[in-house]
C-alpha positions as CSV (number, residue, x, y, z in Angstrom):
1,X,-33.3,121.4,46.2
2,X,-31.8,118.1,45.2
3,X,-31.5,119.3,41.6
4,X,-30.1,122.6,42.6
5,X,-26.4,121.2,44.1
6,X,-24.8,120.9,40.9
7,X,-26.1,124.0,39.9
8,X,-25.0,125.8,42.7
9,X,-21.6,124.1,42.0
10,X,-21.3,124.9,38.6
11,X,-21.8,128.6,39.9
12,X,-18.9,128.3,42.5
13,X,-17.1,127.4,38.8
14,X,-18.3,130.5,37.2
15,X,-17.4,133.0,40.6
16,X,-13.9,131.6,40.8
17,X,-13.0,132.2,37.1
18,X,-14.5,136.2,37.8
19,X,-11.7,136.2,40.4
20,X,-9.3,134.6,38.3
21,X,-9.9,137.5,36.0
22,X,-9.6,140.1,38.4
23,X,-6.7,138.6,39.7
24,X,-4.5,137.9,36.5
25,X,-5.4,141.8,35.3
26,X,-4.0,142.7,38.6
27,X,-0.6,140.9,37.8
28,X,-1.9,138.5,40.6
29,X,-0.8,135.6,39.0
30,X,-0.3,132.8,42.3
31,X,-3.9,133.4,43.7
32,X,-5.3,133.0,39.7
33,X,-4.0,130.3,39.7
34,X,-5.7,128.7,43.2
35,X,-9.3,130.2,41.9
36,X,-8.5,128.4,38.3
37,X,-7.7,125.0,40.5
38,X,-10.9,125.5,42.5
39,X,-12.9,126.2,39.2
40,X,-11.6,123.0,37.6
41,X,-12.6,120.8,40.5
42,X,-16.1,122.6,40.2
43,X,-16.2,122.1,36.4
44,X,-15.1,118.2,36.8
45,X,-17.8,117.8,40.4
46,X,-20.6,119.1,38.8
47,X,-21.0,116.7,36.5
48,X,-20.3,114.2,38.7
49,X,-22.7,115.6,41.4
50,X,-25.6,115.4,38.7
51,X,-24.6,112.2,37.2
52,X,-24.8,110.4,41.2
53,X,-27.6,112.3,42.2
54,X,-29.5,111.5,38.9
55,X,-30.5,115.3,38.0
56,X,-29.2,116.0,34.5
57,X,-31.0,118.8,33.1
58,X,-30.6,121.2,30.2
59,X,-30.6,124.2,32.3
60,X,-27.3,122.0,34.0
61,X,-25.8,121.8,30.9
62,X,-26.6,125.4,29.5
63,X,-25.1,127.0,33.0
64,X,-21.5,124.3,32.5
65,X,-20.9,126.2,29.3
66,X,-21.5,130.0,30.5
67,X,-19.5,129.0,33.9
68,X,-16.7,127.4,31.3
69,X,-16.3,130.3,28.6
70,X,-15.5,132.7,31.9
71,X,-12.9,129.9,33.6
72,X,-11.8,128.5,30.2
73,X,-12.2,130.8,28.0
74,X,-11.8,134.7,29.2
75,X,-9.4,133.8,32.2
76,X,-6.9,131.9,29.5
77,X,-7.1,135.2,27.4
78,X,-6.3,137.5,30.3
79,X,-3.0,135.4,31.0
80,X,-2.2,135.8,27.4
81,X,-2.8,139.4,27.3
82,X,-1.1,139.9,30.2
83,X,2.2,137.6,29.0
84,X,2.0,139.7,26.0
85,X,1.7,143.3,28.1
86,X,4.6,142.6,30.2
87,X,6.8,141.3,27.2
88,X,6.4,144.3,25.3
89,X,6.5,146.2,28.5
90,X,3.3,147.7,28.0
91,X,1.5,150.5,30.6
92,X,-1.3,148.7,32.2
93,X,-2.8,151.5,32.8
94,X,-3.9,153.2,29.2
95,X,-6.9,151.2,28.2
96,X,-6.6,148.2,25.9
97,X,-2.7,147.6,24.7
98,X,-3.4,146.3,20.7
99,X,-0.2,144.4,21.0
100,X,-1.6,142.0,24.2
101,X,-5.1,141.9,22.8
102,X,-5.0,138.9,20.5
103,X,-4.4,136.9,23.9
104,X,-8.3,137.1,23.5
105,X,-8.3,135.2,20.2
106,X,-8.1,132.1,22.2
107,X,-11.2,133.4,23.8
108,X,-13.1,134.1,20.9
109,X,-11.8,130.4,19.6
110,X,-13.1,128.8,23.1
111,X,-16.8,130.0,22.9
112,X,-16.6,128.4,19.5
113,X,-15.2,125.4,21.2
114,X,-18.2,125.1,24.0
115,X,-21.1,126.7,21.3
116,X,-19.9,122.8,19.0
117,X,-19.9,120.7,21.7
118,X,-23.5,121.6,22.8
119,X,-24.8,120.2,19.7
120,X,-22.3,117.9,19.1
121,X,-23.7,114.1,19.5
122,X,-20.4,112.6,18.9
123,X,-18.4,113.9,22.1
124,X,-20.3,112.0,24.4
125,X,-17.3,109.4,25.8
126,X,-14.5,111.4,24.3
127,X,-13.4,115.1,22.7
128,X,-12.9,116.2,19.3
129,X,-10.4,118.9,19.6
130,X,-8.8,120.4,22.7
131,X,-11.1,120.6,25.5
132,X,-10.9,124.7,26.9
133,X,-9.7,123.2,30.1
134,X,-6.9,121.6,29.1
135,X,-6.5,124.9,27.1
136,X,-6.4,126.8,30.4
137,X,-4.0,123.7,32.5
138,X,-1.2,124.4,29.2
139,X,-1.8,129.1,29.5
140,X,-1.9,128.5,33.7
141,X,1.3,126.5,32.9
142,X,3.0,129.6,31.2
143,X,1.8,131.8,33.6
144,X,3.4,130.0,36.5
145,X,7.1,129.7,34.7
146,X,6.7,132.9,34.7
147,X,6.2,133.7,38.3
148,X,8.6,131.1,39.3
149,X,11.0,131.6,36.7
150,X,11.1,127.7,36.4
151,X,14.5,126.1,35.0
152,X,15.3,130.0,34.3
153,X,12.5,130.0,31.2
154,X,10.9,133.0,32.1
155,X,12.5,135.1,29.4
156,X,11.7,132.2,27.0
157,X,8.0,132.9,28.0
158,X,7.8,135.8,27.3
159,X,8.9,135.7,23.7
160,X,6.2,137.2,21.3
161,X,6.7,134.6,18.9
162,X,6.0,131.5,21.6
163,X,3.3,133.7,22.9
164,X,1.6,134.1,19.4
165,X,2.3,130.5,18.4
166,X,0.6,129.3,21.5
167,X,-2.6,131.4,21.0
168,X,-2.6,130.7,17.1
169,X,-1.9,126.7,17.8
170,X,-4.5,126.6,21.0
171,X,-6.8,128.4,19.1
172,X,-7.0,126.0,16.6
173,X,-6.7,122.7,18.1
174,X,-9.8,123.8,20.4
175,X,-12.0,123.7,16.6
176,X,-9.8,120.7,15.3
177,X,-12.0,117.2,14.4
178,X,-9.7,115.3,16.6
179,X,-10.4,112.8,19.0
180,X,-9.0,113.3,22.2
181,X,-10.1,111.5,25.0
182,X,-12.0,112.9,28.2
183,X,-10.6,112.9,31.6
184,X,-14.1,112.0,33.1
185,X,-14.4,109.0,34.8
186,X,-17.9,106.7,34.8
187,X,-16.3,103.9,36.8
188,X,-13.3,103.7,38.5
189,X,-12.4,100.3,37.0
190,X,-9.0,99.6,35.0
191,X,-10.6,98.5,32.3
192,X,-11.7,100.8,29.5
193,X,-10.3,103.5,31.5
194,X,-6.4,102.5,31.0
195,X,-5.8,106.0,29.1
196,X,-6.8,108.3,32.0
197,X,-5.2,106.2,34.8
198,X,-1.8,106.4,32.8
199,X,-2.3,110.1,32.4
200,X,-3.1,110.6,36.3
201,X,0.0,108.4,37.1
202,X,1.9,110.5,35.0
203,X,0.6,113.9,35.9
204,X,1.8,112.8,39.5
205,X,5.1,112.0,38.2
206,X,5.5,115.0,36.1
207,X,4.2,117.4,39.0
208,X,7.0,116.0,41.7
209,X,9.2,116.4,39.2
210,X,9.0,119.3,37.3
211,X,6.8,121.4,39.8
212,X,4.7,123.8,37.6
213,X,6.5,123.1,34.3
214,X,4.2,119.7,34.5
215,X,1.1,122.0,33.5
216,X,2.2,122.5,30.1
217,X,4.4,119.6,29.6
218,X,1.3,117.2,30.6
219,X,-0.6,118.8,28.1
220,X,2.1,119.0,25.6
221,X,2.1,115.0,26.0
222,X,-1.7,114.8,25.4
223,X,-2.2,116.5,22.7
224,X,1.1,114.5,20.9
225,X,-0.4,111.1,22.1
226,X,-4.2,112.3,20.4
227,X,-2.6,113.7,17.3
228,X,-0.5,110.1,16.9
229,X,-3.2,107.8,17.6
230,X,-5.5,109.7,15.5
231,X,-3.0,109.0,12.8
232,X,-2.5,105.8,13.6
233,X,-6.2,104.3,13.5
234,X,-6.8,106.8,10.2
235,X,-3.7,104.9,8.6
């Protein structure tokens, strides 16, 4: 029973991911956000529970990736698909809209990233490339900016060039060989966790000041920080 507890939390992640996809495809963007938020908590919590209970297992690892593929692979692809649909004013009841279908390219690269992560022993402490939850947070931020027209940016978010560029850049970052810090705490001591605590504090500040815009902005800063640090170490 103890071994099954983390897996139940992982399946909660999967359920919320499925519910988020249905919500997104029905233009229910606010419920989709809440489902993805709970999915993110479950994704963070299942590993924490597994470590605290001492029940890490190959099954749990596989379940985690399968759940993440829906919540942080299919869901962000669906968001980009719907935003492109809205951008081109395409009908939503006529089957797949091919101008919007490139949104799911992000889902393909998320699948590739998750498969690589499962067999890459170099990513035990930090990540190589952008992790799928971070990409989902960025795309979710775009969805919320559209929904609430944050700072009057709705028209910008619906620009096809911006959406297509987002798909390309995020897809490449998912499989890039760029070291990026993991936000999973193994202890809550300041030493060794300085970047994690700094980003946590920064997240709170950005959420208070910029509200929903903070989601995309925070991931942008995270990527810029990781790329800059990588270039400085490399040189």
